[in-house]
GUVEXTOR-682160 format. One record per residue (C-alpha): residue in one letter; chain; x, y, z. Coordinates in steps of 0.2 Angstrom, whole numbers, plus 5000, padded with zeros to 4 digits. Example, Ala and Ser with C-alpha at 12.3 -4.5 7.8 and 13.67 -1.06 7.14 Angstrom:
A, A, 5062, 4978, 5039
S, A, 5068, 4995, 5036
// end
This chain:
X, A, 5000, 5000, 5000
X, A, 5006, 5017, 4995
X, A, 5002, 5027, 5011
X, A, 5004, 5043, 5001
X, A, 4990, 5039, 4989
X, A, 4980, 5025, 4997
X, A, 4972, 5019, 5013
X, A, 4964, 5003, 5020
X, A, 4945, 5003, 5018
X, A, 4931, 4992, 5024
X, A, 4914, 4996, 5015
X, A, 4903, 4987, 5028
X, A, 4912, 4996, 5042
X, A, 4910, 5013, 5033
X, A, 4892, 5010, 5029
X, A, 4887, 5004, 5046
X, A, 4894, 5020, 5053
X, A, 4881, 5029, 5043
X, A, 4867, 5017, 5046
X, A, 4859, 5027, 5060
X, A, 4857, 5041, 5049
X, A, 4850, 5030, 5035
X, A, 4840, 5020, 5047
X, A, 4846, 5004, 5038
X, A, 4853, 4993, 5052
X, A, 4837, 4983, 5054
X, A, 4836, 4981, 5035
X, A, 4853, 4973, 5035
X, A, 4850, 4962, 5050
X, A, 4834, 4954, 5041
X, A, 4844, 4952, 5025
X, A, 4859, 4944, 5033
X, A, 4847, 4932, 5042
X, A, 4839, 4927, 5026
X, A, 4855, 4926, 5017
X, A, 4862, 4914, 5030
X, A, 4847, 4902, 5026
X, A, 4852, 4902, 5008
X, A, 4870, 4899, 5013
X, A, 4877, 4913, 5002
X, A, 4896, 4913, 5000
X, A, 4906, 4925, 5011
X, A, 4909, 4938, 4998
X, A, 4891, 4939, 4992
X, A, 4886, 4940, 5011
X, A, 4897, 4955, 5013
X, A, 4890, 4964, 4998
X, A, 4872, 4960, 5003
X, A, 4875, 4968, 5019
X, A, 4883, 4984, 5011
X, A, 4869, 4984, 4998
X, A, 4855, 4983, 5011
X, A, 4863, 4997, 5021
X, A, 4861, 5009, 5007
X, A, 4846, 5001, 4998
X, A, 4836, 5017, 4999
X, A, 4849, 5027, 4989
X, A, 4847, 5028, 4970
X, A, 4854, 5014, 4959
X, A, 4866, 5026, 4951
X, A, 4873, 5031, 4968
X, A, 4874, 5013, 4975
X, A, 4885, 5008, 4960
X, A, 4898, 5021, 4965
X, A, 4902, 5012, 4981
X, A, 4916, 4999, 4980
X, A, 4908, 4983, 4982
X, A, 4917, 4966, 4980
X, A, 4908, 4961, 4965
X, A, 4894, 4971, 4957
X, A, 4888, 4956, 4947
X, A, 4879, 4950, 4963
X, A, 4867, 4964, 4959
X, A, 4860, 4954, 4945
X, A, 4856, 4939, 4956
X, A, 4838, 4937, 4959
X, A, 4839, 4929, 4976
X, A, 4851, 4944, 4981
X, A, 4838, 4957, 4975
X, A, 4823, 4947, 4983
X, A, 4831, 4947, 5000
X, A, 4835, 4965, 4999
X, A, 4817, 4970, 4993
X, A, 4808, 4960, 5007
X, A, 4820, 4966, 5021
X, A, 4818, 4984, 5015
X, A, 4799, 4983, 5013
X, A, 4797, 4976, 5030
X, A, 4807, 4990, 5038
X, A, 4798, 5003, 5028
X, A, 4781, 4996, 5034
X, A, 4785, 4992, 5052
X, A, 4793, 5000, 5067
X, A, 4801, 4987, 5078
X, A, 4803, 4997, 5095
X, A, 4803, 4989, 5112
X, A, 4790, 4976, 5115
X, A, 4783, 4978, 5098
X, A, 4772, 4963, 5099
X, A, 4758, 4969, 5088
X, A, 4771, 4974, 5074
X, A, 4778, 4956, 5074
X, A, 4761, 4949, 5071
X, A, 4756, 4961, 5058
X, A, 4773, 4959, 5049
X, A, 4770, 4940, 5048
X, A, 4753, 4942, 5041
X, A, 4759, 4954, 5028
X, A, 4773, 4942, 5022
X, A, 4761, 4927, 5022
X, A, 4748, 4937, 5012
X, A, 4759, 4943, 4998
X, A, 4765, 4928, 4988
X, A, 4762, 4938, 4973
X, A, 4776, 4949, 4978
X, A, 4788, 4937, 4987
X, A, 4793, 4919, 4982
X, A, 4786, 4905, 4992
X, A, 4804, 4900, 4996
X, A, 4808, 4917, 5003
X, A, 4792, 4918, 5013
X, A, 4796, 4901, 5021
X, A, 4813, 4906, 5025
X, A, 4807, 4922, 5033
X, A, 4794, 4912, 5044
X, A, 4808, 4901, 5049
X, A, 4820, 4914, 5055
X, A, 4806, 4924, 5063
X, A, 4800, 4909, 5073
X, A, 4814, 4913, 5085
X, A, 4810, 4926, 5099
X, A, 4828, 4931, 5098
X, A, 4825, 4937, 5080
X, A, 4812, 4950, 5086
X, A, 4821, 4955, 5101
X, A, 4837, 4959, 5091
X, A, 4827, 4970, 5080
X, A, 4823, 4980, 5095
X, A, 4841, 4982, 5100
X, A, 4853, 4991, 5088
X, A, 4869, 4985, 5098
X, A, 4864, 4967, 5096
X, A, 4861, 4970, 5077
X, A, 4879, 4977, 5075
X, A, 4886, 4962, 5085
X, A, 4876, 4950, 5074
X, A, 4882, 4959, 5058
X, A, 4900, 4959, 5062
X, A, 4900, 4941, 5069
X, A, 4893, 4934, 5052
X, A, 4904, 4944, 5040
X, A, 4922, 4940, 5034
X, A, 4934, 4954, 5034
X, A, 4936, 4961, 5016
X, A, 4946, 4976, 5020
X, A, 4955, 4982, 5005
X, A, 4967, 4996, 4999
X, A, 4959, 5010, 4990
X, A, 4965, 5026, 4982
X, A, 4960, 5042, 4991
X, A, 4950, 5048, 4976
X, A, 4939, 5032, 4976
X, A, 4935, 5035, 4994
X, A, 4931, 5053, 4990
X, A, 4919, 5048, 4977
X, A, 4909, 5038, 4990
X, A, 4910, 5051, 5003
X, A, 4904, 5064, 4991
X, A, 4888, 5054, 4989
X, A, 4883, 5058, 5007
X, A, 4889, 5076, 5006
X, A, 4877, 5079, 4991
X, A, 4864, 5069, 5000
X, A, 4864, 5083, 5013
X, A, 4867, 5097, 5001
X, A, 4865, 5094, 4983
X, A, 4870, 5111, 4977
X, A, 4886, 5114, 4988
X, A, 4901, 5121, 4979
X, A, 4912, 5119, 4994
X, A, 4923, 5104, 4987
X, A, 4927, 5116, 4972
X, A, 4932, 5130, 4984
X, A, 4942, 5117, 4994
X, A, 4951, 5111, 4978
X, A, 4956, 5129, 4973
X, A, 4962, 5133, 4991
X, A, 4973, 5117, 4993
X, A, 4981, 5119, 4976
X, A, 4985, 5137, 4981
X, A, 4994, 5131, 4997
X, A, 5002, 5117, 4987
X, A, 4996, 5103, 4998
X, A, 5004, 5087, 4995
X, A, 4993, 5073, 4987
X, A, 4988, 5064, 5003
X, A, 4985, 5080, 5013
X, A, 4974, 5087, 4999
X, A, 4964, 5071, 4997
X, A, 4961, 5069, 5016
X, A, 4956, 5088, 5017
X, A, 4943, 5085, 5003
X, A, 4936, 5070, 5011
X, A, 4935, 5079, 5028
X, A, 4926, 5093, 5019
X, A, 4914, 5081, 5010
X, A, 4909, 5074, 5027
X, A, 4909, 5090, 5039
X, A, 4891, 5092, 5037
X, A, 4885, 5074, 5039
X, A, 4879, 5077, 5056
X, A, 4865, 5088, 5049
X, A, 4856, 5073, 5043
X, A, 4852, 5070, 5062
X, A, 4843, 5087, 5062
X, A, 4825, 5087, 5057
X, A, 4822, 5095, 5040
X, A, 4808, 5106, 5046
X, A, 4822, 5115, 5057
X, A, 4835, 5116, 5044
X, A, 4824, 5122, 5030
X, A, 4813, 5134, 5042
X, A, 4810, 5151, 5034
X, A, 4804, 5159, 5050
X, A, 4816, 5164, 5063
X, A, 4822, 5149, 5074
X, A, 4818, 5147, 5092
X, A, 4831, 5146, 5105
X, A, 4828, 5127, 5106
X, A, 4829, 5125, 5087
X, A, 4846, 5135, 5087
X, A, 4853, 5123, 5100
X, A, 4847, 5108, 5090
X, A, 4856, 5114, 5074
X, A, 4872, 5118, 5084
X, A, 4873, 5100, 5089
X, A, 4877, 5093, 5072
X, A, 4896, 5093, 5073
X, A, 4894, 5082, 5088
X, A, 4885, 5069, 5078
X, A, 4897, 5071, 5064
X, A, 4911, 5066, 5076
X, A, 4901, 5052, 5083
X, A, 4899, 5045, 5065
X, A, 4916, 5047, 5059
X, A, 4924, 5041, 5075
X, A, 4917, 5024, 5071
X, A, 4925, 5022, 5054
X, A, 4942, 5012, 5054
X, A, 4956, 5023, 5047
X, A, 4947, 5039, 5048
X, A, 4955, 5047, 5063
X, A, 4963, 5061, 5053
X, A, 4948, 5065, 5043
X, A, 4937, 5065, 5059
X, A, 4949, 5077, 5068
X, A, 4946, 5089, 5054
X, A, 4928, 5087, 5051
X, A, 4921, 5089, 5068
X, A, 4929, 5106, 5071
X, A, 4918, 5114, 5058
X, A, 4909, 5125, 5070
X, A, 4924, 5129, 5082
X, A, 4930, 5147, 5083
X, A, 4946, 5155, 5089
X, A, 4938, 5163, 5104
X, A, 4932, 5146, 5111
X, A, 4913, 5149, 5107
X, A, 4911, 5133, 5096
X, A, 4903, 5117, 5099
X, A, 4917, 5109, 5108
X, A, 4925, 5125, 5116
X, A, 4941, 5123, 5107
X, A, 4951, 5140, 5105
X, A, 4965, 5147, 5095
X, A, 4978, 5137, 5103
X, A, 4969, 5121, 5099
X, A, 4965, 5124, 5081
X, A, 4978, 5120, 5067
X, A, 4980, 5129, 5051
X, A, 4970, 5116, 5042
X, A, 4956, 5117, 5055
X, A, 4955, 5136, 5053
X, A, 4955, 5134, 5034
X, A, 4941, 5121, 5035
X, A, 4931, 5133, 5047
X, A, 4933, 5148, 5035
X, A, 4929, 5137, 5020
X, A, 4912, 5131, 5027
X, A, 4907, 5149, 5032
X, A, 4912, 5156, 5014
X, A, 4903, 5142, 5005
X, A, 4887, 5143, 5017
X, A, 4886, 5162, 5014
X, A, 4888, 5160, 4995
X, A, 4873, 5148, 4994
X, A, 4855, 5152, 4992
X, A, 4844, 5147, 5006
X, A, 4825, 5145, 5008
X, A, 4825, 5160, 5020
X, A, 4838, 5171, 5010
X, A, 4847, 5174, 4994
X, A, 4865, 5170, 4992
X, A, 4878, 5183, 4996
X, A, 4890, 5190, 4983
X, A, 4909, 5186, 4985
X, A, 4911, 5204, 4991
X, A, 4897, 5203, 5004
X, A, 4903, 5187, 5010
X, A, 4921, 5193, 5013
X, A, 4914, 5208, 5022
X, A, 4904, 5197, 5034
X, A, 4919, 5186, 5036
X, A, 4931, 5201, 5040
X, A, 4919, 5206, 5053
X, A, 4919, 5189, 5061
X, A, 4938, 5190, 5060
X, A, 4938, 5207, 5069
X, A, 4927, 5199, 5083
X, A, 4940, 5186, 5086
X, A, 4930, 5171, 5078
X, A, 4941, 5166, 5063
X, A, 4958, 5169, 5055
X, A, 4959, 5186, 5046
X, A, 4974, 5181, 5035
X, A, 4964, 5166, 5028
X, A, 4949, 5178, 5024
X, A, 4962, 5190, 5014
X, A, 4967, 5175, 5004
X, A, 4950, 5169, 5000
X, A, 4946, 5187, 4994
X, A, 4960, 5185, 4982
X, A, 4958, 5168, 4975
X, A, 4939, 5163, 4976
X, A, 4931, 5178, 4968
// end
């Protein structure tokens, strides 16, 4: 492995880290239970887990992820398992002591032989005959343990660019029209970042807002002024970003950049970090996020021009929030 250009990457670990956001752990749990009944080979089992974790994304986006063998996607049993598992989780909410949901789920499966094959229905009835199956569905920590205990390790070496292609999907999932990666590329080239440093910075930028997926859309897109409670909820998103990225193997450097997105030099950010705690890259990322956000049109306001954005950021710098020297550079190269 060329550590200047590549890193070790495990797709299932990566996607499981996002599964709380995507609400897909239960889909994967059901799918794996069914796949074990079909005695699927280890590689197909791993890809089935990955696929079921992102089954609600578009087919085009799913194909961008680094599966072991995308030929599995054409396998009827593979697709049937994912469909049944996903359909169940869309229709039923398995919370604590969800006895009624269990009964209704079984009735739904048994009454839909026109949708699901007889063999698949029989296998679902078999696995669901165990009380532990339903209890695990109510316990996410048990689901994660089950998934990891039934998968082989297919960690592989990937180029940073391949990982960026995948993380960008989640970035656009939160903000389709963002230009922050374009700005970040310009800035890293200006400062002549080495290849590895640039790619890690871009990956961190692509994931810095992932915690916003925990925030209700009605708050993020609210046109009216936010209440105190709503502001506090929005301010929590870097905490969720850190929680997600901390669970991805090999992402320590990426996480350490991404979660500091709302920190300020005066210590007024989410984690209370101050100037002495924030590196040049931290300050650069913080300023990029501010610049990009101001340049975007929002539901509640128009976008600011480059000149207006720089004026706002210079005022923030004078108030001790961000690095003024970085704002001056943005003024020169991002217009």
